[in-house]
VEXDREN-2710 file (C-alpha; in Angstrom, 1 decimal):
% VEXDREN-2710
k/r/px/py/pz
1/MET/27.1/28.3/22.9
2/ILE/27.3/27.7/19.2
3/THR/30.4/25.6/18.3
4/SER/29.9/24.7/14.6
5/VAL/28.0/26.5/11.9
6/LEU/26.9/25.1/8.5
7/VAL/26.6/27.9/6.0
8/ALA/23.7/27.1/3.7
9/ASN/24.9/29.2/0.8
10/ARG/27.8/29.8/-1.5
11/GLY/30.1/32.5/-2.9
12/GLU/31.0/35.7/-1.2
13/ILE/28.3/35.6/1.5
14/ALA/29.4/32.1/2.5
15/CYS/33.0/33.3/2.7
16/ARG/31.8/36.3/4.7
17/VAL/30.1/34.1/7.3
18/VAL/33.1/31.8/7.5
19/ARG/35.4/34.7/8.2
20/THR/33.4/35.9/11.2
21/CYS/33.0/32.4/12.6
22/ARG/36.7/31.9/12.4
23/ARG/37.3/35.1/14.4
24/LEU/34.8/33.9/17.0
25/GLY/36.4/30.5/17.3
26/ILE/33.5/28.7/15.7
27/ARG/34.0/25.8/13.3
28/THR/32.4/26.0/9.9
29/VAL/30.8/23.6/7.4
30/ALA/30.3/24.5/3.7
31/VAL/27.9/22.8/1.3
32/HIS/28.8/22.8/-2.4
33/SER/27.3/21.7/-5.7
34/ASP/29.5/19.8/-8.3
35/PRO/30.5/23.0/-10.1
36/ASP/31.5/24.5/-6.8
37/ALA/33.6/21.6/-5.6
38/HIS/36.7/23.7/-5.6
39/ALA/35.1/27.1/-5.0
40/LEU/36.6/29.4/-2.4
41/HIS/33.8/29.0/0.1
42/ALA/34.3/25.2/0.0
43/ARG/38.0/25.6/0.6
44/ALA/37.7/28.3/3.3
45/ALA/35.4/26.3/5.6
46/ASP/36.8/23.7/8.0
47/THR/34.8/20.9/6.3
48/ALA/32.6/20.7/3.2
49/VAL/29.7/18.5/2.2
50/ARG/28.8/17.8/-1.5
51/LEU/25.3/18.4/-2.8
52/PRO/25.1/16.4/-6.0
53/GLY/24.1/18.3/-9.1
54/ALA/24.6/21.7/-10.6
55/ALA/21.3/23.7/-10.8
56/PRO/20.2/25.5/-7.6
57/ALA/17.0/23.3/-7.6
58/GLU/19.2/20.2/-7.3
59/THR/21.5/21.6/-4.7
60/TYR/21.3/24.8/-2.7
61/LEU/17.5/24.8/-2.8
62/ARG/17.1/21.3/-1.4
63/GLY/16.4/22.0/2.3
64/GLU/16.4/18.4/3.4
65/ALA/19.8/17.8/1.8
66/VAL/21.2/20.8/3.6
67/VAL/19.9/19.8/7.0
68/LYS/21.2/16.3/6.4
69/ALA/24.6/17.7/5.6
70/ALA/24.6/19.8/8.8
71/LEU/23.8/16.7/10.9
72/ALA/26.4/14.6/9.1
73/ALA/29.1/17.2/9.7
74/GLY/28.3/17.7/13.3
75/ALA/27.2/21.3/13.1
76/ASP/24.9/22.6/15.8
77/ALA/23.7/25.7/13.9
78/VAL/22.8/26.8/10.4
79/HIS/23.4/30.3/8.9
80/PRO/21.4/30.8/5.6
81/GLY/23.3/33.8/4.2
82/TYR/21.1/35.6/1.6
83/GLY/19.1/34.2/-1.4
84/PHE/18.4/30.5/-1.9
85/LEU/16.7/29.3/1.3
86/SER/17.3/32.3/3.5
87/GLU/13.7/33.4/3.4
88/ASN/12.1/30.0/3.3
89/PRO/10.1/29.3/6.5
90/ALA/9.8/25.6/5.8
91/PHE/13.6/25.4/5.8
92/ALA/13.9/27.3/9.0
93/ARG/11.4/24.9/10.7
94/ALA/13.3/21.9/9.3
95/VAL/16.5/23.2/10.8
96/LEU/14.8/23.8/14.2
97/ASP/13.0/20.4/14.1
98/ALA/16.4/18.7/13.6
99/GLY/17.6/20.1/16.9
100/LEU/19.8/22.7/15.3
101/VAL/20.1/26.5/16.0
102/TRP/18.6/28.7/13.3
103/ILE/20.7/31.9/12.9
104/GLY/17.8/33.9/11.6
105/PRO/14.3/35.2/12.5
106/PRO/11.5/32.9/13.7
107/PRO/9.8/30.9/10.9
108/GLU/6.6/32.7/11.7
109/ALA/8.2/36.1/11.1
110/ILE/9.7/34.8/7.8
111/GLU/6.3/33.5/6.8
112/ALA/4.7/36.9/7.6
113/MET/7.3/39.0/5.7
114/ALA/9.0/36.7/3.2
115/SER/5.8/36.7/1.0
116/LYS/5.8/40.3/-0.1
117/THR/2.0/40.1/-0.7
118/ARG/1.3/39.2/2.9
119/ALA/3.9/41.8/4.1
120/LYS/2.1/44.6/2.2
121/GLU/-1.2/43.5/3.7
122/LEU/0.4/43.6/7.2
123/MET/1.7/47.1/6.6
124/GLY/-1.7/48.2/5.2
125/VAL/-0.6/48.3/1.5
126/ALA/-2.5/46.0/-0.9
127/PRO/-1.1/44.8/-4.2
128/LEU/-3.1/45.3/-7.4
129/ARG/-5.7/42.6/-8.1
130/GLU/-6.6/43.8/-11.5
131/VAL/-4.5/46.0/-13.8
132/THR/-6.1/48.7/-16.1
133/GLU/-4.6/51.2/-18.4
134/ALA/-4.9/53.8/-15.7
135/ASP/-2.6/51.7/-13.4
136/LEU/0.4/51.7/-15.8
137/PRO/3.3/51.5/-15.4
138/VAL/3.2/48.6/-13.0
139/LEU/5.9/46.3/-11.5
140/VAL/5.5/42.5/-11.6
141/LYS/7.4/41.1/-8.6
142/ALA/8.3/37.7/-7.1
143/ALA/6.5/37.2/-3.8
144/ALA/9.6/35.4/-2.4
145/GLY/13.3/36.1/-2.6
146/GLY/14.9/39.2/-4.0
147/GLY/18.0/40.3/-5.9
148/GLY/16.0/41.6/-8.8
149/ARG/15.0/38.1/-9.9
150/GLY/11.4/37.6/-11.0
151/MET/10.8/41.4/-11.6
152/ARG/9.5/43.1/-14.7
153/VAL/8.3/46.7/-15.4
154/VAL/5.2/46.7/-17.6
155/ARG/4.2/49.8/-19.5
156/ARG/1.7/48.3/-21.9
157/LEU/-1.2/46.1/-21.0
158/ASP/-0.4/43.7/-23.9
159/GLU/3.0/43.0/-22.3
160/LEU/1.5/42.0/-18.9
161/GLU/0.8/38.4/-19.5
162/ALA/4.3/37.7/-20.9
163/ALA/5.9/39.6/-17.9
164/LEU/3.9/37.5/-15.5
165/GLU/4.9/34.3/-17.2
166/GLY/8.6/35.3/-17.3
167/ALA/8.7/36.5/-13.7
168/ARG/7.0/33.2/-12.5
169/ALA/9.6/31.1/-14.3
170/GLU/12.6/33.1/-13.0
171/ALA/11.3/33.2/-9.4
172/ALA/10.6/29.5/-9.4
173/SER/14.2/28.8/-10.7
174/ALA/15.9/31.1/-8.2
175/PHE/13.7/30.6/-5.0
176/GLY/11.7/27.5/-5.6
177/ASP/8.5/29.6/-5.5
178/GLY/6.8/31.0/-8.6
179/GLU/4.2/33.3/-6.8
180/VAL/4.3/36.8/-8.2
181/PHE/2.2/40.0/-7.7
182/VAL/1.7/43.3/-9.3
183/GLU/2.1/46.8/-7.7
184/PRO/2.3/50.4/-9.0
185/TYR/5.7/51.4/-10.4
186/VAL/6.8/54.7/-9.0
187/GLU/8.8/56.6/-11.6
188/GLY/11.8/58.7/-10.4
189/GLY/11.8/57.3/-6.9
190/ARG/14.8/56.5/-4.7
191/HIS/15.3/53.0/-3.2
192/VAL/16.0/53.6/0.5
193/GLU/16.1/51.0/3.2
194/VAL/16.6/50.7/6.9
195/GLN/18.7/47.9/8.6
196/VAL/17.1/46.5/11.7
197/LEU/18.6/44.3/14.4
198/ALA/16.4/42.8/17.1
199/ASP/17.1/40.4/20.0
200/THR/14.9/38.0/21.9
201/HIS/14.5/40.4/24.8
202/GLY/12.4/43.1/23.1
203/THR/15.1/45.5/21.8
204/VAL/15.0/46.6/18.2
205/TRP/17.7/48.7/16.6
206/ALA/17.2/50.8/13.5
207/LEU/20.7/51.1/12.1
208/GLY/20.4/54.2/9.9
209/THR/19.5/54.3/6.3
210/ARG/21.0/53.0/3.0
211/ASP/20.4/54.3/-0.5
212/CYS/20.4/51.6/-3.2
213/SER/18.9/53.6/-6.1
214/LEU/21.5/52.6/-8.7
215/GLN/20.1/49.4/-10.1
216/ARG/20.2/47.4/-13.3
217/ARG/17.3/45.0/-13.9
218/HIS/16.1/45.8/-10.4
219/GLN/19.3/44.5/-8.9
220/LYS/21.4/46.9/-6.9
221/VAL/24.8/48.0/-8.2
222/ILE/26.0/50.8/-5.9
223/GLU/24.8/51.2/-2.3
224/GLU/25.7/53.7/0.4
225/ALA/25.0/54.6/4.0
226/PRO/23.6/56.8/5.2
227/ALA/21.2/57.7/2.3
228/PRO/22.1/61.2/1.3
229/GLY/19.7/64.2/1.3
230/LEU/17.0/62.8/3.5
231/SER/15.3/65.3/5.9
232/ALA/15.4/64.6/9.6
233/ARG/11.6/64.2/9.6
234/LEU/11.7/61.6/6.8
235/THR/14.6/59.7/8.4
236/ARG/12.6/59.5/11.7
237/GLU/9.6/58.2/9.8
238/LEU/11.6/55.5/8.0
239/HIS/13.2/54.4/11.3
240/GLY/9.8/54.3/12.9
241/LEU/8.2/52.3/10.1
242/ALA/11.1/49.8/10.1
243/VAL/10.9/49.2/13.9
244/ARG/7.1/48.9/13.6
245/ALA/7.4/46.2/10.9
246/ALA/9.9/44.3/13.0
247/ARG/7.8/44.4/16.2
248/ALA/4.6/43.5/14.2
249/VAL/6.0/40.0/13.6
250/SER/8.1/39.6/16.8
251/TYR/11.2/39.8/14.6
252/THR/14.7/38.7/15.8
253/GLY/18.1/38.9/14.1
254/ALA/19.1/41.1/11.1
255/GLY/16.6/42.3/8.6
256/THR/16.0/45.1/6.2
257/VAL/12.9/47.2/5.5
258/GLU/12.8/48.7/2.0
259/PHE/11.0/51.8/0.8
260/LEU/10.6/53.7/-2.4
261/VAL/11.0/57.4/-1.5
262/ALA/9.5/60.1/-3.7
263/GLY/10.0/63.6/-2.3
264/GLU/9.0/63.5/1.3
265/LYS/6.8/60.4/0.9
266/ALA/7.9/56.9/1.7
267/HIS/6.2/53.9/0.0
268/PHE/6.7/50.5/1.8
269/LEU/8.1/47.9/-0.5
270/GLU/9.0/44.8/1.5
271/MET/10.9/43.5/4.5
272/ASN/13.8/41.1/3.7
273/THR/14.1/38.7/6.6
274/ARG/17.8/38.1/6.1
275/LEU/21.1/39.7/5.8
276/GLN/21.4/42.0/2.7
277/VAL/24.1/41.9/0.1
278/GLU/24.8/45.6/1.0
279/HIS/25.2/45.1/4.8
280/PRO/28.9/46.0/4.7
281/VAL/28.1/49.8/4.4
282/THR/26.1/49.7/7.6
283/GLU/28.9/47.7/9.3
284/GLU/31.5/50.3/8.3
285/VAL/29.4/53.2/9.5
286/PHE/28.4/51.7/12.8
287/GLY/31.5/49.7/13.5
288/LEU/29.6/46.5/13.8
289/ASP/30.0/42.9/12.6
290/LEU/26.4/42.0/11.7
291/VAL/27.1/38.3/11.3
292/ALA/28.6/38.2/14.8
293/GLU/25.5/40.0/16.1
294/GLN/23.3/37.5/14.4
295/ILE/25.2/34.7/16.1
296/ARG/25.1/36.3/19.5
297/ILE/21.3/36.9/19.2
298/ALA/20.8/33.3/18.2
299/GLU/22.7/32.3/21.3
300/GLY/20.2/34.4/23.4
301/HIS/22.4/37.4/24.2
302/ALA/20.7/40.8/24.6
303/LEU/21.5/43.9/22.6
304/PRO/22.4/47.1/24.5
305/ALA/19.5/49.6/24.8
306/ASP/20.9/51.8/22.0
307/PRO/23.0/51.1/18.9
308/PRO/26.5/52.6/18.7
309/PRO/26.8/56.0/17.1
310/ALA/27.2/56.3/13.3
311/ARG/30.4/57.7/12.0
312/GLY/31.3/58.9/8.5
313/HIS/30.0/57.5/5.2
314/ALA/30.4/54.2/3.3
315/VAL/29.9/53.3/-0.3
316/GLU/29.8/49.9/-1.8
317/ALA/30.1/48.9/-5.5
318/ARG/29.3/45.4/-6.8
319/LEU/31.7/44.0/-9.3
320/TYR/29.9/41.8/-11.8
321/ALA/31.2/39.6/-14.6
322/GLU/29.0/41.2/-17.2
323/ASP/29.1/43.6/-20.1
324/PRO/26.8/46.6/-19.5
325/ALA/27.3/47.7/-23.1
326/ARG/25.7/44.4/-24.3
327/ASP/22.5/44.4/-22.3
328/TRP/24.3/43.3/-19.2
329/ALA/25.3/40.0/-20.8
330/PRO/26.9/37.7/-18.1
331/GLN/30.5/36.7/-18.8
332/THR/32.4/33.5/-18.0
333/GLY/36.0/32.4/-17.9
334/ARG/39.1/32.3/-15.7
335/LEU/39.6/35.0/-13.0
336/HIS/43.3/35.4/-13.2
337/ARG/43.7/38.1/-10.6
338/LEU/41.6/40.3/-8.3
339/ALA/43.2/42.8/-6.0
340/VAL/42.3/46.3/-4.8
341/PRO/44.5/49.0/-3.2
342/ASP/45.0/49.0/0.6
343/GLY/42.2/50.6/2.6
344/ILE/39.4/49.1/0.6
345/ARG/37.2/46.3/2.0
346/LEU/36.8/43.5/-0.6
347/ASP/34.2/40.8/0.0
348/THR/34.5/38.1/-2.6
349/GLY/33.8/34.4/-3.3
350/PHE/36.7/34.0/-5.7
351/ALA/40.4/33.6/-5.5
352/ASP/43.0/34.1/-8.3
353/GLY/42.7/31.3/-10.8
354/ASP/39.1/30.4/-10.1
355/ASP/36.6/29.9/-12.9
356/ILE/33.4/31.9/-13.3
357/THR/30.7/29.5/-14.5
358/VAL/27.2/29.9/-16.0
359/HIS/25.5/28.3/-13.0
360/TYR/25.2/31.1/-10.5
361/ASP/25.0/34.9/-10.1
362/PRO/27.8/36.9/-11.9
363/LEU/28.8/38.8/-8.7
364/LEU/32.6/38.7/-8.4
365/ALA/33.1/40.9/-5.4
366/LYS/31.9/43.9/-3.4
367/ALA/34.3/46.8/-2.9
368/VAL/33.6/49.1/0.0
369/ALA/35.1/52.5/1.0
370/HIS/34.6/54.3/4.3
371/ALA/35.6/57.9/5.0
372/PRO/34.6/60.9/7.1
373/THR/32.4/62.4/4.3
374/ARG/30.4/61.1/1.4
375/ALA/32.6/62.9/-1.1
376/GLU/35.7/61.4/0.3
377/ALA/34.2/57.9/0.3
378/VAL/33.0/58.2/-3.3
379/ARG/36.4/59.5/-4.5
380/THR/38.3/56.8/-2.7
381/LEU/36.2/54.0/-4.1
382/ALA/36.2/55.3/-7.7
383/THR/40.0/55.7/-7.7
384/ALA/40.5/52.2/-6.0
385/LEU/38.3/50.5/-8.7
386/GLU/40.2/52.3/-11.4
387/ARG/43.5/51.1/-10.1
388/ALA/42.3/47.6/-9.2
389/ALA/44.0/44.6/-10.8
390/LEU/41.0/42.9/-12.4
391/HIS/42.2/40.3/-14.8
392/GLY/39.7/37.9/-16.4
393/PRO/36.4/38.2/-18.2
394/VAL/34.8/41.5/-19.1
395/THR/33.3/43.2/-16.0
396/ASN/31.3/46.3/-15.1
397/ARG/34.3/48.0/-13.5
398/ASP/34.4/51.0/-16.0
399/LEU/30.6/51.5/-15.5
400/LEU/31.1/51.7/-11.7
401/VAL/33.9/54.2/-11.9
402/ARG/32.0/56.4/-14.3
403/SER/28.8/56.1/-12.2
404/LEU/30.6/57.2/-9.0
405/ARG/32.0/60.2/-10.9
406/HIS/28.8/61.2/-12.6
407/PRO/27.5/64.6/-11.5
408/GLU/24.1/63.3/-10.7
409/PHE/25.5/60.7/-8.3
410/ALA/28.0/63.1/-6.9
411/SER/25.2/65.5/-5.9
412/GLY/23.2/62.7/-4.3
413/ARG/20.2/63.4/-6.6
414/MET/20.1/60.0/-8.3
415/ASP/17.0/57.7/-8.5
416/THR/16.2/54.2/-9.8
417/GLY/16.0/55.5/-13.4
418/PHE/19.7/56.5/-13.3
419/TYR/20.8/53.8/-15.8
420/ASP/17.8/54.2/-18.0
421/ARG/18.9/57.8/-18.6
422/HIS/22.6/57.5/-18.6
423/LEU/23.6/54.0/-19.7
424/PRO/24.7/55.0/-23.3
425/GLU/27.1/57.7/-22.0
426/LEU/28.4/55.5/-19.2
427/THR/29.2/52.6/-21.6
428/ALA/30.6/54.7/-24.5
429/PRO/34.0/53.4/-25.6
430/ALA/36.8/55.4/-24.0
431/PRO/39.9/53.1/-24.1
432/ASP/43.3/54.4/-23.3
433/PRO/44.7/55.2/-26.8
434/HIS/48.2/54.0/-25.8
435/ALA/47.3/50.7/-24.1
436/PRO/47.6/48.6/-27.2
437/LEU/51.1/50.1/-27.8
438/ALA/52.1/49.2/-24.3
439/ALA/50.9/45.7/-24.8
440/ALA/52.9/45.3/-28.0
441/LEU/56.1/46.7/-26.5
442/ALA/55.8/44.4/-23.4
443/ASP/55.1/41.4/-25.7
444/ALA/58.1/42.3/-27.9
445/HIS/60.4/42.5/-24.9
446/ASP/59.1/39.2/-23.5
447/ARG/59.8/37.5/-26.9
448/SER/63.3/39.0/-27.2
449/ARG/65.8/36.2/-27.2
450/PHE/68.3/38.4/-25.4
451/GLY/65.8/39.7/-22.8
452/GLY/66.3/43.3/-24.0
453/TRP/66.3/45.7/-27.0
454/ARG/68.9/45.6/-29.7
455/ASN/70.1/49.0/-30.6
456/LEU/69.8/48.3/-34.4
457/PRO/67.6/49.9/-37.0
458/SER/64.7/47.6/-38.0
459/GLN/61.5/47.6/-40.1
460/PRO/58.3/48.6/-38.4
461/GLN/56.7/45.9/-36.3
462/VAL/52.9/45.6/-36.4
463/LYS/50.6/44.2/-33.8
464/ARG/46.8/44.0/-33.8
465/TYR/44.5/44.0/-30.7
466/ALA/40.7/43.8/-30.2
467/LEU/39.2/45.8/-27.4
468/ALA/37.2/43.9/-24.8
469/GLY/33.5/43.7/-25.4
470/ARG/33.9/45.3/-28.9
471/ASP/34.7/42.5/-31.3
472/HIS/34.7/44.8/-34.3
473/GLU/36.9/47.5/-32.8
474/VAL/40.5/46.5/-33.7
475/ARG/43.6/48.6/-32.9
476/GLU/46.7/48.3/-34.9
477/VAL/50.0/49.7/-33.5
478/ARG/53.5/50.0/-35.1
479/TYR/56.9/50.4/-33.5
480/HIS/60.4/50.0/-34.6
481/HIS/64.0/50.2/-33.4
482/THR/66.4/53.1/-34.2
483/ARG/69.9/53.8/-33.1
484/GLN/68.4/56.3/-30.7
485/GLY/66.1/53.6/-29.2
486/LEU/62.5/52.6/-29.7
487/THR/60.0/54.9/-31.4
488/ALA/56.3/54.2/-31.7
489/ASP/53.6/56.2/-33.4
490/GLY/55.4/59.4/-32.3
491/VAL/55.4/58.4/-28.7
492/ARG/58.7/58.2/-26.8
493/VAL/59.4/54.9/-25.1
494/VAL/61.1/55.7/-21.8
495/SER/61.4/52.0/-20.8
496/ALA/59.7/48.7/-21.4
497/ASP/59.8/45.2/-20.1
498/ALA/57.3/42.3/-20.0
499/ARG/55.4/43.8/-17.1
500/LEU/55.9/47.6/-17.1
501/VAL/56.0/50.0/-20.0
502/VAL/56.7/53.8/-19.5
503/LEU/55.7/56.1/-22.4
504/GLU/56.2/59.8/-22.7
505/VAL/53.3/61.7/-24.5
506/ASP/53.6/65.4/-25.0
507/GLY/56.2/65.6/-22.3
508/VAL/54.2/63.6/-19.7
509/ARG/55.2/60.2/-18.6
510/HIS/52.6/57.4/-18.2
511/ARG/53.1/54.0/-16.5
512/TYR/51.4/50.9/-18.0
513/GLU/51.3/47.7/-16.0
514/VAL/50.9/44.8/-18.3
515/ALA/49.7/41.2/-17.5
516/ARG/49.4/38.6/-20.2
517/TYR/47.4/35.3/-20.1
518/GLY/47.7/33.7/-23.5
519/ASP/46.0/36.0/-25.9
520/GLU/44.2/37.9/-23.1
521/ILE/46.1/41.0/-22.1
522/HIS/45.4/43.5/-19.3
523/VAL/47.1/47.0/-19.5
524/ASN/46.2/49.0/-16.4
525/SER/42.3/48.8/-16.6
526/THR/42.1/48.0/-20.3
527/ARG/41.4/44.5/-21.5
528/LEU/42.7/43.4/-24.9
529/THR/42.8/40.3/-27.0
530/ALA/45.9/39.8/-29.2
531/LEU/44.9/39.1/-32.8
532/PRO/47.0/37.3/-35.5
533/ARG/48.5/39.5/-38.1
534/PHE/46.7/37.6/-40.8
535/PRO/43.4/36.4/-39.3
536/ASP/41.4/33.5/-40.6
537/PRO/38.2/34.5/-42.5
538/ALA/35.3/34.8/-40.1
539/PRO/32.6/32.1/-40.3
540/GLU/29.7/33.3/-42.4
541/HIS/26.1/33.1/-41.1
542/ALA/23.0/33.6/-43.2
543/PRO/21.2/37.0/-42.8
544/GLY/18.8/36.9/-39.9
545/SER/20.8/34.4/-37.9
546/LEU/20.3/34.5/-34.2
547/LEU/23.5/33.8/-32.2
548/ALA/23.7/33.1/-28.5
549/PRO/24.9/36.4/-26.9
550/MET/26.1/34.6/-23.8
551/PRO/26.7/31.1/-22.4
552/GLY/23.6/29.6/-20.9
553/THR/20.8/27.0/-21.1
554/VAL/17.8/27.2/-23.4
555/VAL/14.9/27.0/-20.9
556/ARG/12.0/27.7/-23.2
557/VAL/11.0/28.0/-26.9
558/ALA/7.9/30.0/-27.7
559/ASP/4.7/28.0/-28.0
560/GLY/4.1/26.7/-31.4
561/LEU/7.4/27.9/-32.8
562/ALA/8.7/25.6/-35.6
563/GLU/10.5/26.0/-38.9
564/GLY/8.1/27.7/-41.3
565/THR/6.4/29.8/-38.5
566/ALA/5.7/33.4/-39.4
567/VAL/7.2/35.8/-36.8
568/ARG/7.2/39.6/-36.3
569/ALA/10.1/41.8/-35.4
570/GLY/10.7/41.9/-31.6
571/GLN/8.7/38.8/-31.0
572/PRO/10.2/36.6/-28.2
573/LEU/11.4/33.3/-29.7
574/LEU/13.7/31.7/-27.1
575/TRP/14.6/32.2/-23.5
576/LEU/18.2/31.6/-22.2
577/GLU/18.9/31.2/-18.5
578/ALA/22.4/32.4/-17.5
579/MET/23.6/33.1/-14.0
580/LYS/20.1/32.8/-12.5
581/MET/18.6/35.4/-14.9
582/GLN/16.4/34.8/-17.9
583/HIS/17.2/36.5/-21.2
584/ARG/14.8/36.8/-24.2
585/ILE/16.0/36.2/-27.7
586/THR/13.7/38.0/-30.1
587/ALA/13.1/38.0/-33.8
588/PRO/15.4/40.6/-35.6
589/ALA/12.8/41.2/-38.3
590/THR/9.3/40.3/-39.5
591/GLY/9.5/37.2/-41.6
592/THR/9.7/33.4/-41.5
593/LEU/11.6/31.1/-39.1
594/THR/13.6/29.0/-41.5
595/ALA/15.8/27.1/-39.0
596/LEU/15.5/26.2/-35.3
597/HIS/18.7/24.6/-33.9
598/VAL/17.9/24.3/-30.2
599/ALA/15.4/22.9/-27.8
600/PRO/14.8/23.4/-24.1
601/GLY/17.6/22.0/-22.0
602/ARG/20.3/22.6/-24.6
603/GLN/23.4/24.4/-23.2
604/VAL/25.0/26.9/-25.6
605/GLU/28.2/28.9/-25.8
606/PRO/28.4/32.5/-27.1
607/GLY/28.1/32.6/-30.8
608/THR/26.1/29.3/-31.0
609/LEU/23.6/29.5/-33.9
610/LEU/20.1/29.3/-32.3
611/ALA/17.7/30.0/-35.2
612/VAL/17.4/31.9/-38.5
613/VAL/14.6/34.3/-39.5
614/GLU/14.3/35.1/-43.2
615/GLU/13.0/38.7/-43.5
616/THR/9.9/39.2/-45.7
END
C-alpha cells in the first residue's frame, strides 16, 4: 500500500493530487521553487521540499533533485502530474531505480509514445521529412510534452526555418527536450481525444470522448465530454484506435489518445502518457476520480471488466491571467479573490491573496459544470463565470463567457479555427456603461466622514476610470447630491454603500457589487482603474519605440542585430519568454535600429523600452 506520495509538479494539478491523496488517507510531499515557496500547493501538502532556483530547468525539470526530495521526505511513491517531467522516461526509471512507486505508465510505454515522432511511426503515420510548397500549411511540433508549447503553424516556406528554431527553443525550455517534427496541418478539423485507463492485468478502458477544439496558440481553452455530434461509427473507431494504441505499448495507468477529426475521418495526433489538464470533464461524466484510479493501479489493483456508464455532459473552461485582446499577453499581479457560484467545480492552484508571477503558466483555474444535457451544462458554466468573483489581473473570463454563448459553439459545429475566425468579435469592448458610476458612488460613500449621504445640494462630483486592458479608454462620470437624494447622469440611485450600489435605469433596478483594492476596482465582472482627476503628463517615447507588452525575460536577440542595423517591417528583433511561452517583438516599420536597450537574460516589466526603430 502507498502511504506517502511526492507530487512532482506545481499549481492546480499538484493541489488536485493532494486533494485525492488526503481523501485516501495518503500523506503528501510537495516540491517548490523559490518563487513558489508560499504557493498553494506547497501549503496544501503535509510537507514540502525546496528546489533552489526559479526557472523550470533549475527546479521542476531536475529529475535527480525531485527523486532526492522524495527520499529525504520519506515518500514511497511519486505522482508526476502533467507537464514538466510527466512524460520523461528517464525520470520514471530514476524513480523506480530509487525503490519508489511510479504512479504512471511503464518507462518503456512513455518512451514509445512520449516522442510524438515514434508514436506516429508506431501507429503507421510518418511525419514529413522534407517540406515542399505542396505540403503547406504544416505544423511544427515538439516531440516531447504538450500544452501548445513548441508548436507553430507554417503557411509559407520562408517561415519554416524560423518556426523550427522558435519551436526548438520553447520546447527545450518547457520540457528539457528540443526535438521537433513537422506534420500536415489539417484546416477546419476538430480536436477530439479519448481517455484511456489500463491496469496491470490486461484490462483497458476507453472512457468516452472529449472535444478540445477551442484553442489559442494550440493550447486548449474550453473542453467538453462527450464530444458532440460524432456518429456512433466514428466513436467506435476512435475508441478502438485508442485501445489499440494502449495495448501496443503495454500501457498502464491514465493516458489520452488525441485525434484530429475532419468529417468522418480521424487522423492520429499523439498519445499523452499522463493525466490531461481536461481530465475533470471525464471524471464528472463517468463519476470517477482518475487520480485515485491511478494510485490503485500503481498498487496493483485490477479494474472491473467494464467502465461505469456515462451520464450527462460536462464542460470545462480554463481561466487564464492573460489579455486575449492583446495577443493573449500574460498578466501578473495579486489575485485578491477567486470564487464561483455553488455547483461549479473549481480546480485551482491559487488562494485569495496569492501573487501571479512571470515564471510559470498563466492558468489560474479550471471551472467545470456538469448537467444532464450539453445545453444545460454550457448555460450553467457561462452564467457561473459571468457571476464569478474574479478580482486581480486581467483574465480571459469575458472571452470564455462569449465563447460559450456563441452560436457556433452552442450548435457543436466548432473546430480548431474558431478563434482565428471569431476573436475580434469575442474581444470587442462591451463594458457595462454604469459600472464606473457604481464605482464612483461606492467610493464616495466609503470616503464619507459620516458613513452616509448628506441630504444637501452640492456641486457635481467627477470621477475618472480606465477600463481594464484598454489604457486609452477612459470613462468620466458625474454625480451630485440634491434635496431629493443622489442623481447621476440621469440614473436614479436607489441605494449605495461601499460594497453594493443599486441603480435604476429606465425603470429597471440593477445591482452592482463593488470591491476595491487601492486603485484597482471590480464592479461585478468589470475591472477598472481609478485615475486622478488631473493626471500627470504621460512619459514621451520617440516614434518607433518598442515597449515590452508584458513582464518577462529577454531570451534572444536576432543574430547580428545592433544599433545602426537596417530592419524591415515585421522582422523579428527580440524574443521575450513569459509564463513558459515565447513572444516575438517585431520591427514596427522598415528603417534603422537606432537604439537597443536590452540583452539576453534581462528581465523587463510592461512598458520597458526595448529598442527604437527609425522609419525610413
